Structures are given as C-alpha cells and as structure tokens.
C-alpha positions as CSV (number, residue, x, y, z in Angstrom):
1,M,130.0,98.8,199.1
2,L,129.0,102.2,198.0
3,R,129.9,103.6,194.6
4,R,132.4,106.1,196.0
5,D,134.1,103.3,197.9
6,L,134.4,101.3,194.7
7,E,135.7,104.4,192.9
8,V,138.5,104.8,195.4
9,E,139.2,101.1,195.4
10,E,139.5,101.1,191.6
11,W,141.7,104.3,191.5
12,N,144.1,103.0,194.1
13,K,144.4,99.7,192.2
14,N,145.2,101.5,189.0
15,H,147.2,104.6,190.3
16,K,150.2,104.7,192.6
17,V,151.2,107.6,194.9
18,G,153.6,109.8,192.9
19,E,152.1,109.0,189.5
20,E,151.7,111.7,187.0
21,V,148.1,112.8,186.4
22,L,146.1,115.6,184.8
23,L,143.9,117.7,186.8
24,R,141.0,119.7,185.3
25,L,140.7,123.1,186.9
26,D,137.5,125.1,187.3
27,G,137.9,126.9,183.9
28,G,138.4,123.6,182.1
29,E,142.1,123.8,181.6
30,E,144.1,120.6,182.4
31,V,147.4,120.8,184.2
32,R,149.9,118.1,184.9
33,T,150.8,117.2,188.5
34,R,151.4,114.1,190.6
35,T,149.5,112.3,193.3
36,N,150.6,112.9,196.9
37,S,148.4,110.2,198.4
38,V,146.2,107.2,197.9
39,A,142.5,108.1,197.2
40,R,140.2,108.3,200.1
41,V,136.4,109.0,200.7
42,L,136.3,112.5,202.4
43,S,133.8,112.9,205.1
44,G,131.8,109.9,203.8
45,H,130.7,111.5,200.6
46,T,133.4,112.4,198.0
47,A,136.2,110.4,196.5
48,V,139.3,112.5,196.6
49,V,143.1,112.5,196.2
50,W,145.8,115.0,197.2
51,L,148.0,116.4,194.5
52,E,151.5,117.9,194.3
53,G,151.5,121.7,194.2
54,F,147.9,122.1,195.3
55,S,146.5,122.7,198.7
56,G,143.6,120.6,199.8
57,C,142.3,117.6,198.0
58,W,140.6,117.2,194.6
59,A,137.6,115.1,193.6
60,L,138.6,112.0,191.5
61,G,136.2,113.1,188.8
62,R,138.6,115.9,188.0
63,V,141.7,113.8,187.9
64,R,142.8,111.3,185.3
65,G,146.0,109.3,184.6
66,V,148.3,110.5,181.9
67,V,148.2,108.0,179.0
C-alpha cells in the first residue's frame, strides 16, 4: 500500500465526516471548519478531504483535528 493510501486510511479511521477541524490557509492562518467527506486519494497522487465553506478539496497535510 502506498504512503498516501495509508494516510487516507489513517485519517478516515481517526476522523469522522462532520468533525470540526483546523485548516491552514496559504498565509499560515488557521480557520475552523468541518469535514464534508471522507478522505480520498485525488488523481492517484494527493490525499485530500472536502471541507465545509470551501470549494474544492484540501490536502490532508493542511488539515488537522481540533484537540
């Protein structure tokens, strides 16, 4: 199994759809939002998740659960 597949599997095991998360924007600012989907591998190369209030998907490296 590839690293990105393991990353998606681990994310989905630990985070449910609708869970509150922090998203790191391009400028480094973090904003609270919620997941709209399970994580998936996009086009075979990037682990992503869709988020409430944002169009498109975001790389899992920019998203973390709220502690």
